[in-house]
DRENVEXNU-498736 format. One record per residue (C-alpha): chain; x negated, y, z. Coordinates in pm, 1 decimal. Example, Ala and Ser with C-alpha at 12.3 -4.5 7.8 and 13.67 -1.06 7.14 Angstrom:
BEGIN
{"A"; {-1230.0; -450.0; 780.0}}
{"A"; {-1367.0; -106.0; 714.0}}
//
This chain:
BEGIN
{"A"; {-4633.3; -6143.2; 5191.0}}
{"A"; {-4377.5; -6386.1; 5317.4}}
{"A"; {-4313.6; -6530.1; 5637.4}}
{"A"; {-4232.2; -6905.0; 5702.1}}
{"A"; {-3867.2; -6793.0; 5682.6}}
{"A"; {-3898.7; -6657.1; 5321.4}}
{"A"; {-3941.8; -6305.5; 5200.8}}
{"A"; {-3795.8; -6070.4; 5450.1}}
{"A"; {-3734.6; -6330.9; 5706.6}}
{"A"; {-3406.0; -6407.8; 5528.9}}
{"A"; {-3352.5; -6778.0; 5630.1}}
{"A"; {-3410.0; -6690.2; 5992.1}}
{"A"; {-3138.5; -6423.4; 5979.4}}
{"A"; {-2901.5; -6639.8; 5791.4}}
{"A"; {-2930.7; -6904.9; 6067.2}}
{"A"; {-2893.4; -6665.4; 6360.3}}
{"A"; {-2619.1; -6448.8; 6199.8}}
{"A"; {-2346.6; -6581.8; 6439.3}}
{"A"; {-2543.6; -6500.8; 6747.5}}
{"A"; {-2709.4; -6185.4; 6639.8}}
{"A"; {-2473.3; -5928.8; 6786.4}}
{"A"; {-2467.4; -6114.2; 7128.0}}
{"A"; {-2847.1; -6082.7; 7154.0}}
{"A"; {-2896.8; -5747.0; 7020.2}}
{"A"; {-2776.6; -5414.7; 7187.4}}
{"A"; {-2575.2; -5165.3; 6992.7}}
{"A"; {-2760.1; -4907.8; 6797.7}}
{"A"; {-2804.0; -4569.7; 6966.7}}
{"A"; {-2604.0; -4343.1; 6741.3}}
{"A"; {-2732.1; -4013.4; 6890.2}}
{"A"; {-3077.6; -4069.1; 6760.1}}
{"A"; {-2944.5; -4126.7; 6407.2}}
{"A"; {-2707.0; -3844.5; 6417.3}}
{"A"; {-2984.0; -3586.3; 6537.1}}
{"A"; {-3195.7; -3698.1; 6228.8}}
{"A"; {-2902.4; -3627.7; 5991.7}}
{"A"; {-2925.9; -3257.4; 6096.0}}
{"A"; {-3264.6; -3256.0; 5885.9}}
{"A"; {-3038.4; -3307.6; 5568.1}}
{"A"; {-2995.6; -3016.1; 5329.7}}
{"A"; {-2663.4; -3137.5; 5192.8}}
{"A"; {-2341.4; -3269.9; 5349.8}}
{"A"; {-2359.4; -3633.4; 5449.6}}
{"A"; {-2070.1; -3826.0; 5301.1}}
{"A"; {-2194.7; -4142.3; 5129.1}}
{"A"; {-2433.7; -4341.3; 5360.0}}
{"A"; {-2594.4; -4680.1; 5327.5}}
{"A"; {-2716.1; -4898.6; 5613.7}}
{"A"; {-3037.6; -5065.9; 5455.8}}
{"A"; {-3131.0; -5407.4; 5583.9}}
{"A"; {-2819.4; -5343.1; 5779.5}}
{"A"; {-2759.2; -5715.9; 5888.6}}
{"A"; {-2431.4; -5750.6; 6075.8}}
{"A"; {-2351.5; -5376.6; 6060.9}}
{"A"; {-2506.3; -5291.9; 6400.0}}
{"A"; {-2587.2; -4933.3; 6310.4}}
{"A"; {-2277.3; -4904.4; 6096.5}}
{"A"; {-2063.2; -4980.1; 6395.3}}
{"A"; {-2210.8; -4705.4; 6591.9}}
{"A"; {-2205.2; -4455.9; 6306.6}}
{"A"; {-1837.3; -4532.7; 6241.7}}
{"A"; {-1755.8; -4419.7; 6608.8}}
{"A"; {-1870.1; -4075.0; 6502.9}}
{"A"; {-1687.2; -4064.3; 6165.2}}
{"A"; {-1965.8; -4197.2; 5935.7}}
{"A"; {-1878.3; -4526.3; 5767.3}}
{"A"; {-2191.4; -4658.1; 5591.6}}
{"A"; {-2194.2; -4941.4; 5340.2}}
{"A"; {-2411.1; -5225.0; 5471.5}}
{"A"; {-2682.6; -5351.8; 5234.1}}
{"A"; {-2878.2; -5672.7; 5315.7}}
{"A"; {-3026.1; -5963.1; 5152.9}}
{"A"; {-2898.2; -6214.3; 5409.3}}
{"A"; {-2556.6; -6372.5; 5305.8}}
{"A"; {-2504.7; -6485.7; 5662.3}}
{"A"; {-2558.6; -6144.3; 5824.2}}
{"A"; {-2333.6; -5975.3; 5553.7}}
{"A"; {-2053.6; -6222.0; 5621.5}}
{"A"; {-2060.3; -6097.5; 5985.6}}
{"A"; {-2059.5; -5745.2; 5875.2}}
{"A"; {-1760.4; -5803.2; 5645.4}}
{"A"; {-1592.6; -5985.9; 5926.6}}
{"A"; {-1633.5; -5671.1; 6138.5}}
{"A"; {-1459.8; -5460.7; 5881.9}}
{"A"; {-1761.4; -5303.8; 5694.4}}
{"A"; {-1803.4; -5260.6; 5330.8}}
{"A"; {-2104.6; -5474.3; 5236.2}}
{"A"; {-2323.1; -5525.7; 4948.7}}
{"A"; {-2583.3; -5806.8; 4900.5}}
{"A"; {-2908.5; -5653.6; 4777.0}}
{"A"; {-3280.2; -5642.0; 4836.7}}
{"A"; {-3401.1; -5316.4; 4990.4}}
{"A"; {-3701.8; -5331.2; 4755.5}}
{"A"; {-3466.3; -5345.8; 4443.7}}
{"A"; {-3139.1; -5194.1; 4535.5}}
{"A"; {-2824.6; -5255.1; 4321.3}}
{"A"; {-2736.5; -4893.4; 4362.7}}
{"A"; {-2749.8; -4609.1; 4094.1}}
{"A"; {-3003.4; -4319.1; 4116.7}}
{"A"; {-2896.5; -4032.1; 4340.1}}
{"A"; {-2574.7; -4220.3; 4453.6}}
{"A"; {-2588.1; -4152.8; 4831.8}}
{"A"; {-2637.2; -3872.6; 5069.1}}
{"A"; {-2828.3; -4068.8; 5342.1}}
{"A"; {-2972.8; -4412.4; 5420.8}}
{"A"; {-3043.5; -4559.6; 5772.2}}
{"A"; {-3285.6; -4838.8; 5855.3}}
{"A"; {-3249.7; -4941.5; 6208.8}}
{"A"; {-3503.5; -5184.5; 6357.5}}
{"A"; {-3552.9; -5358.3; 6030.5}}
{"A"; {-3823.0; -5185.2; 5817.8}}
{"A"; {-4084.3; -5414.8; 5973.0}}
{"A"; {-3906.8; -5721.9; 5834.7}}
{"A"; {-3904.3; -5612.0; 5464.8}}
{"A"; {-4155.3; -5807.1; 5256.5}}
{"A"; {-4265.2; -5478.4; 5081.7}}
{"A"; {-4173.7; -5182.1; 5307.5}}
{"A"; {-4322.2; -4941.1; 5059.7}}
{"A"; {-4088.2; -5069.6; 4781.5}}
{"A"; {-3799.1; -5012.0; 5023.5}}
{"A"; {-3892.1; -4657.6; 5095.3}}
{"A"; {-3942.6; -4592.5; 4710.9}}
{"A"; {-3601.6; -4738.4; 4654.8}}
{"A"; {-3440.4; -4521.1; 4918.3}}
{"A"; {-3609.5; -4216.7; 4758.9}}
{"A"; {-3448.9; -4312.1; 4427.2}}
{"A"; {-3089.7; -4361.7; 4555.3}}
{"A"; {-3066.4; -4061.7; 4784.0}}
{"A"; {-2958.2; -3736.1; 4634.1}}
{"A"; {-3179.7; -3431.4; 4661.0}}
{"A"; {-3146.2; -3280.7; 5003.5}}
{"A"; {-3039.2; -3606.6; 5151.0}}
{"A"; {-3224.7; -3812.6; 5419.0}}
{"A"; {-3365.7; -4147.4; 5517.5}}
{"A"; {-3350.6; -4220.9; 5881.5}}
{"A"; {-3571.1; -4495.1; 6015.7}}
{"A"; {-3562.3; -4638.3; 6376.2}}
{"A"; {-3857.2; -4850.3; 6448.4}}
{"A"; {-4067.4; -4988.4; 6721.3}}
{"A"; {-4398.2; -4848.9; 6810.8}}
{"A"; {-4657.6; -5111.0; 6783.5}}
{"A"; {-4902.8; -4960.7; 7036.2}}
{"A"; {-4877.8; -4982.7; 7418.4}}
{"A"; {-4782.1; -5275.4; 7627.5}}
{"A"; {-4435.4; -5329.0; 7489.4}}
{"A"; {-4545.6; -5276.3; 7140.0}}
{"A"; {-4820.6; -5536.9; 7141.0}}
{"A"; {-4592.3; -5775.3; 7319.8}}
{"A"; {-4329.2; -5731.8; 7042.4}}
{"A"; {-4586.6; -5771.4; 6757.3}}
{"A"; {-4706.4; -6086.7; 6920.5}}
{"A"; {-4356.5; -6233.4; 6978.6}}
{"A"; {-4256.8; -6171.2; 6618.2}}
{"A"; {-4566.8; -6324.3; 6487.5}}
{"A"; {-4525.2; -6626.9; 6732.3}}
{"A"; {-4167.5; -6682.4; 6589.4}}
{"A"; {-4315.4; -6695.3; 6244.2}}
{"A"; {-4245.2; -6340.4; 6116.1}}
{"A"; {-4496.3; -6139.2; 5909.7}}
{"A"; {-4387.2; -5794.1; 6026.4}}
{"A"; {-4532.5; -5454.6; 5915.3}}
{"A"; {-4525.4; -5212.5; 6216.1}}
{"A"; {-4627.1; -4857.2; 6164.8}}
{"A"; {-4681.7; -4578.3; 6434.9}}
{"A"; {-4458.6; -4280.5; 6386.4}}
{"A"; {-4735.7; -4083.9; 6222.2}}
{"A"; {-4817.1; -4374.5; 5980.5}}
{"A"; {-4449.0; -4398.8; 5893.0}}
{"A"; {-4441.3; -4026.9; 5833.0}}
{"A"; {-4739.5; -4065.3; 5590.3}}
{"A"; {-4568.0; -4359.8; 5414.5}}
{"A"; {-4259.3; -4150.9; 5362.0}}
{"A"; {-4456.2; -3856.5; 5227.4}}
{"A"; {-4628.6; -4099.9; 4981.7}}
{"A"; {-4277.8; -4213.1; 4870.1}}
{"A"; {-4173.9; -3857.4; 4795.6}}
{"A"; {-4005.7; -3753.3; 5122.2}}
{"A"; {-4053.4; -3459.7; 5346.3}}
{"A"; {-4110.2; -3635.5; 5673.2}}
{"A"; {-4087.7; -3563.2; 6039.9}}
{"A"; {-4071.1; -3730.6; 6381.8}}
{"A"; {-3731.1; -3701.2; 6553.4}}
{"A"; {-3797.4; -3903.2; 6861.6}}
{"A"; {-4117.7; -4043.3; 7002.2}}
{"A"; {-4148.0; -4350.4; 7226.9}}
{"A"; {-4136.7; -4725.4; 7185.8}}
{"A"; {-3802.8; -4699.6; 6988.4}}
{"A"; {-3898.1; -4406.7; 6765.2}}
{"A"; {-3707.2; -4226.5; 6497.4}}
{"A"; {-3845.3; -4065.3; 6183.4}}
{"A"; {-3655.9; -3889.9; 5909.7}}
{"A"; {-3755.4; -3815.4; 5566.6}}
{"A"; {-3567.7; -3572.2; 5326.1}}
{"A"; {-3561.9; -3597.0; 4947.8}}
{"A"; {-3683.0; -3254.3; 4831.3}}
{"A"; {-3465.1; -3040.3; 4610.8}}
{"A"; {-3642.8; -2950.7; 4270.9}}
//
């Protein structure tokens, strides 16, 4: 499906790119770093999927991890590059990345914007080496804050796909990952590891 802003809400993010970092708080790096511990390989090459302006990448760089930002929004990527991040324009559902090319990927507060989240998970499984991990930070759609967020996104014109942590673990398992919940709550974190053969 596609929102009124185009697949993945691209036109919206192109328009708000200059203001995005003012409105959005920095990503919490500790949550992501904790999830990397589930990896069964060293984490050297990391991509920040649907990474926008590099919000997660900025935080990870502060702990010695320097991801490549991958996003379909040219406006958001221009901001990421201006902040000093390596950036690649690409659709999370059809990544311009070779098989088994990275050790980890992160998706922070963005999976719900993908027009086909399952395609994004499948692509992540394809590009992450065996033993590597996909770390997803998302919003729990239940509870007062969750329902308010879903309503607000739909009011703006988005067509979001929100999952509970358990539903996301199931989706990761269907995509070939070994999944587990790292952090519960409104802003939860789930990790999936690509199994070794």
